[in-house]
C-alpha positions in Angstrom: 21.9 13.1 -18.4 24.3 10.5 -17.1 23.4 6.8 -16.9 23.5 7.2 -13.1 21.1 10.1 -13.1 18.8 8.4 -15.5 18.7 5.3 -13.2 18.1 7.7 -10.2 15.3 9.5 -12.0 13.6 6.3 -13.0 13.8 5.0 -9.4 12.1 8.2 -8.2 9.4 7.8 -10.8 8.8 4.2 -9.6 8.5 5.5 -6.0 5.3 7.3 -6.7 3.5 4.9 -9.0 0.2 3.5 -8.0 1.8 0.1 -7.3 4.1 1.5 -4.6 1.3 3.5 -3.0 -0.9 0.4 -3.0 1.8 -1.6 -1.4 2.2 0.9 1.4 -1.5 0.9 2.0 -1.6 -2.9 2.1 1.2 -3.3 4.6 1.0 -0.2 6.8 -1.7 1.7 8.6 -2.2 4.7 10.7 0.9 6.7 11.7 3.3 4.3 9.9 1.5 4.8 6.6 1.5 8.6 7.0 5.2 8.7 7.8 6.0 6.6 4.8 3.9 8.8 2.5 5.5 11.9 3.9 9.0 10.6 3.4 8.2 9.5 -0.1 6.7 12.9 -0.9 9.7 14.7 0.5 12.1 12.5 -1.5 10.2 13.2 -4.7 9.9 16.9 -4.0 13.6 17.3 -3.4 14.8 15.1 -6.3 12.3 15.6 -9.1 13.3 19.3 -10.0 16.9 18.1 -10.8 15.5 15.1 -12.6 13.1 17.1 -14.7 15.8 19.7 -15.5 18.2 17.0 -16.7 15.4 15.3 -18.6 14.3 18.6 -20.3 17.9 19.1 -21.5 18.1 15.5 -22.7 14.9 16.0 -24.6 16.5 18.6 -26.8 18.0 15.7 -28.8 16.4 12.7 -30.3 16.3 9.7 -27.9 14.5 6.8 -29.5 14.7 3.1 -29.9 13.3 1.5 -33.1 12.5 -2.2 -33.1 14.4 -4.1 -35.8 11.3 -6.2 -36.5 7.8 -5.2 -35.7 6.9 -8.5 -34.1 5.8 -7.6 -30.6 2.1 -7.3 -30.3 1.0 -4.3 -28.2 -0.6 -5.1 -24.9 -4.3 -4.3 -24.7 -5.4 -0.9 -23.5 -8.9 -0.4 -22.0 -10.3 2.3 -19.9 -12.6 5.3 -19.4 -11.5 8.5 -21.1 -11.7 11.9 -19.3 -14.8 12.5 -21.5 -16.3 9.3 -19.9 -16.2 7.3 -23.1 -14.9 3.8 -23.4 -11.5 3.2 -25.1 -10.4 -0.3 -26.2 -7.3 -0.6 -28.3 -8.7 -3.8 -30.0 -11.5 -1.7 -31.5 -9.0 0.1 -33.7 -7.4 -2.9 -35.5 -6.5 -1.9 -39.0 -5.2 1.6 -38.1 -1.8 2.7 -36.8 -1.9 3.9 -33.2 0.1 6.6 -31.3 0.2 6.1 -27.5 1.6 9.0 -25.4 2.5 8.6 -21.7 2.5 11.7 -19.6 1.5 13.3 -16.3 0.6 17.0 -15.5 3.6 17.8 -13.3 6.0 16.9 -16.1 7.2 20.1 -17.9 8.4 18.2 -21.0 5.0 16.5 -21.2 3.3 19.9 -21.2 5.8 21.2 -23.8 5.1 18.5 -26.4 1.3 18.3 -26.0 0.4 21.2 -28.4 2.4 19.5 -31.1 0.6 16.2 -30.5 -2.7 18.1 -30.8 -1.7 19.7 -34.1 -0.6 16.4 -35.6 -3.7 14.7 -34.3 -5.8 17.2 -36.2 -3.9 16.5 -39.4 -4.1 12.7 -39.0 -7.4 12.3 -37.3 -8.8 10.0 -39.9 -5.6 8.0 -40.5 -4.1 7.4 -37.1 -5.6 6.6 -33.6 -4.2 8.8 -30.8 -4.5 7.8 -27.1 -2.9 9.6 -24.2 -2.2 7.7 -20.9 -1.8 9.7 -17.7 0.5 8.2 -15.1 -1.0 8.7 -11.6 0.9 9.3 -8.4 2.0 12.9 -8.3 -1.2 14.0 -9.9 -4.8 12.8 -9.7 -7.1 11.9 -12.6 -9.0 15.2 -11.9 -5.7 17.0 -12.3 -5.1 15.2 -15.6 -8.6 16.1 -16.9 -8.1 19.8 -16.0 -4.7 19.7 -17.6 -5.8 18.4 -21.0 -8.8 20.7 -21.1 -6.6 23.7 -20.3 -4.4 22.9 -23.2 -7.3 22.3 -25.6 -6.4 18.6 -26.1 -9.2 16.8 -28.0 -7.7 13.4 -28.6 -8.8 10.8 -26.0 -6.8 10.4 -22.8 -7.3 7.9 -20.0 -5.8 7.7 -16.5 -3.7 4.7 -15.8 -5.5 3.9 -12.5 -3.4 0.9 -11.4 -0.3 1.7 -13.4 -1.0 -1.4 -15.4 -0.6 0.2 -18.9 2.7 1.8 -17.9 3.9 -1.6 -16.6 2.7 -3.5 -19.7 4.6 -1.1 -22.0 7.6 -0.9 -19.8 7.5 2.9 -19.5 10.1 4.3 -17.1 10.4 8.0 -18.2 8.1 10.7 -19.3 7.0 11.7 -21.8 7.2 8.5 -23.9 5.5 7.7 -27.1 4.7 4.3 -28.6 4.0 3.8 -32.3 2.0 0.8 -33.4 1.5 -0.3 -37.0 -2.0 -1.2 -38.4 -1.6 -4.7 -37.0 -0.9 -3.2 -33.6 2.7 -4.4 -33.5 5.1 -2.1 -31.6 7.3 -0.4 -34.2 9.0 2.4 -32.2 9.3 3.6 -28.7 10.3 7.2 -28.4 11.6 8.5 -25.1 11.5 12.2 -24.5 9.9 15.1 -26.2 8.8 14.5 -29.8 8.1 17.6 -31.9 5.6 18.2 -34.7 7.9 17.5 -37.6 9.2 14.3 -36.0 5.7 13.1 -35.2 4.6 13.6 -38.8 7.6 11.8 -40.1 7.0 8.8 -37.8 3.3 8.6 -38.7 4.0 8.9 -42.4 6.4 5.9 -42.1 3.7 4.0 -40.3 1.2 4.7 -43.0 3.6 3.7 -45.8 4.5 0.4 -44.1 
């Protein structure tokens, strides 16, 4: 994927975030609002297939950024999981954390989730897993059905106001954040991450 295509895809993703929709709802009404939403939906529908195709190809190779020093404290994450339980990142201090950002209409997200589930089962007592669904193209109900259909058992929460995505500066999907036991951001992984890569990253976290 070229830099121009990446920027284009990121802009498309921004178009359908909750922040944009909320802005439209705040400043438009009636027919104007409907026209804007229809135009946005059309733009996304026409451009996302190419974006997803490029992104899937890009995900065949490693695309990651490792912080030189684990000094950035992770923003807090709170919310209701699809199972209606409460999740608070601060409750898990002392354990490494994996945060996965996804949405149901994202084919690469679907492709990597079985590997996430497998690794979760192997590290369930050592590492905290939390999935964060980006809303916009899909509803929270879609997300709940999606994870149930794939047999995902680690907790997932919908990012209702896109606040978590904003706090973690997530602009492409899937993306995975790795926190050490002190909840400092150690690595941001953009694109599909497979079982072997996941296990390697978690082993490094546990050894640090």
